[in-house]
N, C-alpha and C positions, 0 to 999 in steps of 0.2 A: 176427807176420808172416803175410801171406796165403799160403795153400797153393795151389799150382797144381793144376789138374785135379781140383777138388773134385767128388765124386760128386753126382748129382742124380737125381730121378725120371725114368725113361727109358721111352720107347716103342722099338720096333725101330729100330736105327740111331742112337739117342741123342736123338731128338726128345722134347720134354717133353709130358706128359699135359695135357689140358685142366684149367684151374684152377690149374696150377702153372707155366704159361708166363709168363716175364718178357716185358715189352713188347719188340718188335723195336727194335734200336738202329740209328742211322744214322751213317755216316762219309762223308767226302768226300776225294777225291784232291786233295792240295795241288799247285797248279801252280808248283812251284819250279824247273821247267825251261821253257825257251822253247818255243813252238809249240802251247801248249794241250794238250788231252787227246784230240784227234783229229788224225791226220796228213792234214790237209786245208787247202787254200788258201781255203776259205770263211772270211770274216772272223769272228774271235772276239774278243769284248770281254773278254779274259782277259790278265793280265799276270803275269810271273814275278817281279816286283820285290818286295823285302821289304815296302814300304809297302802294296802291293795285297794281299799275303798276310796281313799283320796285320789289315787291314780285313776281309778275307774270314773269317778265323778268328773275329773278334769277331761278325761277322754270323751265322756258322754256330752259334756258341754260343747266341746269342739266338734262333735259329730252331729249336732243339731237337736239333741234332746232338750226338752224344756223342764222336765221334772224328774225327781228321783223319790221313791217311796221307801222310807226306812221301816223295817219290820219291828213289831213289838212282841217280844217273848221274854219272859223273866226266868223260867226254870227249864232245866234240861228235859226234853220230851220229843218223841216222834222224829228223831234224827237231828234235832237242833240241840246238840249236846253242850254247845257253848254259844253264848249270845252277848251282844253289846246293847246297852239300853238305848232306846229310840231317840229320846229328845236330845241327850248329850251328843250322841253320834251324829244326829242331824245338824246340830250347830257346828260340829267340826267340819262336816262336808260343806256347809254354807260358807264358812270362813276360808275354806280352801279353794273356792270357786268365785266367779264374778257375775255370772248370769243365771246359772241353774237354780231353780226353785226346789226346795227339799220339803217333802211332806212327812212330818213326824206323826207316827201312829200313837194314839193314847187311849187308855180305857177310863171312862168316867168314874168307875168304882175304885180306882187307885189314886185319883187326884181330887183336890179341892179346886174347882174351876177358877176361883179368884187367884190362887197361887200360880196355876198354869197360865192364866191371862197375863199376870205380871211377867213371868218368864218369857212368854211369847212377845210381849211388848218390847222387852229388852232385846230379844233376838232380832226383832225387826229393825231396831236402831243399829245393831251391830252389822246387819247384812243388807241394808238397803231395801228392806221390805220383801225378802224372798222366802220367808217361812210360810208353810201351810200346815194344817193339822188334819189328820184322818181320825175322826172320832169313832172308835170301835166299841160297839155295844156289847160284844163279847159272846163267845161260844164255849170257852175253855173253863168249865166250872171247877175242875180239879186245880188248875193254876190259881184261880181267884181264891179258893178256900185255903190253899197252901200258903198264900201270902197274907191271910187274915182278913180278906175282904168279905163283905156281905153279898151273897149271891141272890139276885132277884129273879123272878120268873120272866119269861120271854118278853111279854108286853111291857112289863114294868121296867126292864132294862132300856127299852126304847124311849119310854117316858123320861127316865133318868137322863138319857143322852140328850134329849131335846131340851130339858132344863139346863143341862151342862152348857150347851151351845148358847142358850139365852143369856146365861150369866157371863160367858166369855164376851159376847158382843156388848152386853150392857156395861161391863167393866172397861172395855176398850173405848166406848163412845159417850158415856153418860156421867156427868158430875153428880155426886150425891146419890149414886145408884143404890136403890133398895129393891130387893127381890125376895118374895116369899113363895117358895115352891114346896113340893112334897119331899124333895130330896136335897135341895140347896137353898141357902138363904144368905142375903147380904143386908147391910144396913149403912146407909149414908156413905157409900164407898166412892172415893175419887182417886183416880190414878194420874200421875204425872211422870213421864210424858205418856200421853195416849198415842198409839201407833198412827202414823199418817196413812199407812197402807194396812188395812185389816187383813190378817191371815185368812186365806181361803179355807173354807171348811169342807172337807170331803167326808163321805160315809159310804158304807156298803150295806149288805143285808138284802135278802130276797123276799122276806115275808111281807104280808100286807102292811103290818105295823111299820116295818122298815121303809117301805115305799111311800107310805103316807107321811112319815116323818121327814123323809128326804124332800118331798114336795113342799113341805111347810118351812123347813129349817135350814137345809144344807145348800151350799153353792154347787157341789158336785156329787153325783151318785155313781159309785163304783159298781160295776157288774162283774160277776164271775164269768169265766170264759163261756161262750155260748154261740149258737148258730145265728144266722141272719134273722130267722123268725123269733128266736128267743130274745134277741136284742131288741127287735122292733116292738115286741110285746111290752117290754119294760120301758122303753122310751115313750111309748104311747101312754102307758098307765101313769108312770111317775111324772111325765111331762104334763099330763092332765091334772094331777094333784097340784103341781106347781102353778099352772095357769089359773086354777080355781082360787089359789091364794094370792093371785096377782104377781106372780114371780116367774122367772125363767131359770131352770136348772140345767147344768151341763152334765154330760155323761162320759164316764170313763169305762173302758172295757179291758179286762185282763186277757192277755194272750201270751203263749209261749212260742217264741219265734225260732224257727229252724230254717235258715237260709243257706242253700248250697248251690253248686253249679247246675245240678240236675234235680228234678223232683224225686227221682229214685233214691239219690243219695240222702236227701232231706228226710224222706219217709223211713229210710233205714235207720237214721239216727234216732227217730222216735221209737221205732221197734226195739232198738238196742237199749234205750233208756228203760222201757217198760219191761223187757225181758230180764234186765238186771235189777228190777225193783226190789227194795228191801221189804219183803212181804209182811213181816211181822210189824214193822213200823207203819207201813201203809194201812194195814188192817186196823191197827190201834188208832191211828189218826181217823180213819174212816168211821169207826164205831163211835168215837167221841163226837165228831162233827155231825154225824147223822142223828145221834141222840139229841144234840142241840137243835137240829133242824126239825125233828119231830115234835119238839116242845112248842113250836109255833102253832097257835090254834088252827091255822089253815093248812098246816103241813107243808108250807112253801118255804121253809127256812133254807139257808145256804146249804148246798151239797145234798139236798133231800133226795135227788135222783142221780147222784154221781156214781159211776161205776169204778171198778178197781183202777182201770187205766187213767181215768180222770183224776183220781186222788194221788197218783204218782207225782203230779204237779199240783201243788197245794191248792191253787184256786182255779181248777178246771181249765188251765191254759191251753191244753191240746184241743179243746172243743172249738176254739176260735179259728183254727185251721190255718194259722200263719206258717205253713210248712211247704217249702218248694223253692223255686228259683226266685231271684230278686224280682223279676217281672210278675210272677204269679202272686207273690206276697204283696207287692205294691198295689196290684189290682184289687186284691181282697181288702186291703186297708181302705182303699177308696170306696169300695162297696159299703163297708161299715160306716164310713163318713157320710155317705149319701143317705143312709138310714137314720143318722142322727148322733153317731158317736163323735165326741169332740177330742177324746184323748185315748191313745192306746198305751196301756200299762204293760210293759213287756218283761218277760223272763227269758233267760238264755242259759244254755248249758255251760259255756265258757264265758263268763259275763264280760270281763274286760275286753277281750279281743272281739267278741261278737257284737258288743255295743258299738265299737268302732266300725266294724264291717257293715253293720246295719246302716249306720250313718253314711257310709261311703257308697253302698250298693243299692239300698232300698229307698232311703229318704229322698234323694234326687228324683227317682222315678215317680214317687208319690207327688212331689211338687210339680212335675211335668204333667201328670194326669190332672191335678187340680187346676192348672192353667188351661188345660184343654176344655174343662167343663165350666170355667168361670163365665157367668152370665148366660149359660145355656139353659133354657127353660125345660129341656128334655135331656138333661145330662145322663140319666140312666139309660134312655133309649139310644143316645148317640154313642155310648160306650158298649152297646150290645148287652147290657146287664138286665134288661127288662124281664126276660124269662127267669133268670137266675134269682132275681129279687122280687118276683111277682107276689109271692105269698107274704113276704115281709112288708111290702108296700100296702097290701090289703089290710094288714094289722094296723099300720099307721093311719090309714084312712078310716077304718072302723075299729077303734080301740075297744078292747073288752070292757064290759060294764064292771066297774070297780065297786067294792064295798064302801059304804060311806065312812068318812073319818069320824 
């Protein structure tokens, strides 16, 4: 069975040394809810239907994407007027593809972890071990209450999520598994078959509680869209928590990619998306997520400092700056990789066609750049990125002092 959080050669904050870096991986947001991936009335050639999504998954697989992330939303809200449930939709995409891994988003307060563990073990048997899970501690209080769930305060939701992951892994790996937590309990549980490949566990969250939990429990930490400095700060802190626990965690970064023949064309697309934003829905979403962010004791919750433009793309994707020509975007992807990002989670305006175009026009350039820096002890300097990344590198070398767990 695969072991979560396996250690690896580290630089400060968990970034890998030159010559040991794995290629950056690519994922895309599955449009399994209506409205596309921006809250805008600008026409989008994107569809949330199963047929469109199966076609997109196959195209993504052929284009060199490694993962797809299926969104979790249960009720109509903030532009997602129709939605397909995450776990069942994920299984459909897995069964329609051969290599692509699909990350199903789940909320611990809607599931018994033992039941989900059994479903996931079966999904692994059906798909050759390609299922992953994104454990979402949650921000949407209204949705949780409307479905009859108990809503916990911020820190308690992350404690619940950590127990949830503990039970998943215990059920997958341990005969006679007994667990006594504050939120979940099992007694003498044995599953057959146990999965030969454990589903990778992803999580997001920006608060100190989320970061500490990621370091202790998760295989991957998702970051909202951010600058080089913002990413480096999180890589350093969360990587430090993981190292203290004797683990290595991997990092995923959200980004909205707009790749066009010229930088001017690409930037105009972003301007058009924002100028056609559905203001009422964006502001409603913004108030809900900022209220959730403010509930974190340290005020560092997700979206805590997001502006209107950032919220037009649900997860601050514009902030990552993947806007420009194929060469510009490839170079920026590599810069994030050198800081410590292992996976780019991408959104697109016209998902199916832009996934394919990204695979054809950007991924080969990224691979070429990766070959150029392989084994180079000064990869950043040789690419002329030293000045551009100077501040971020400083954060990796001298990470901020984190609160104790």
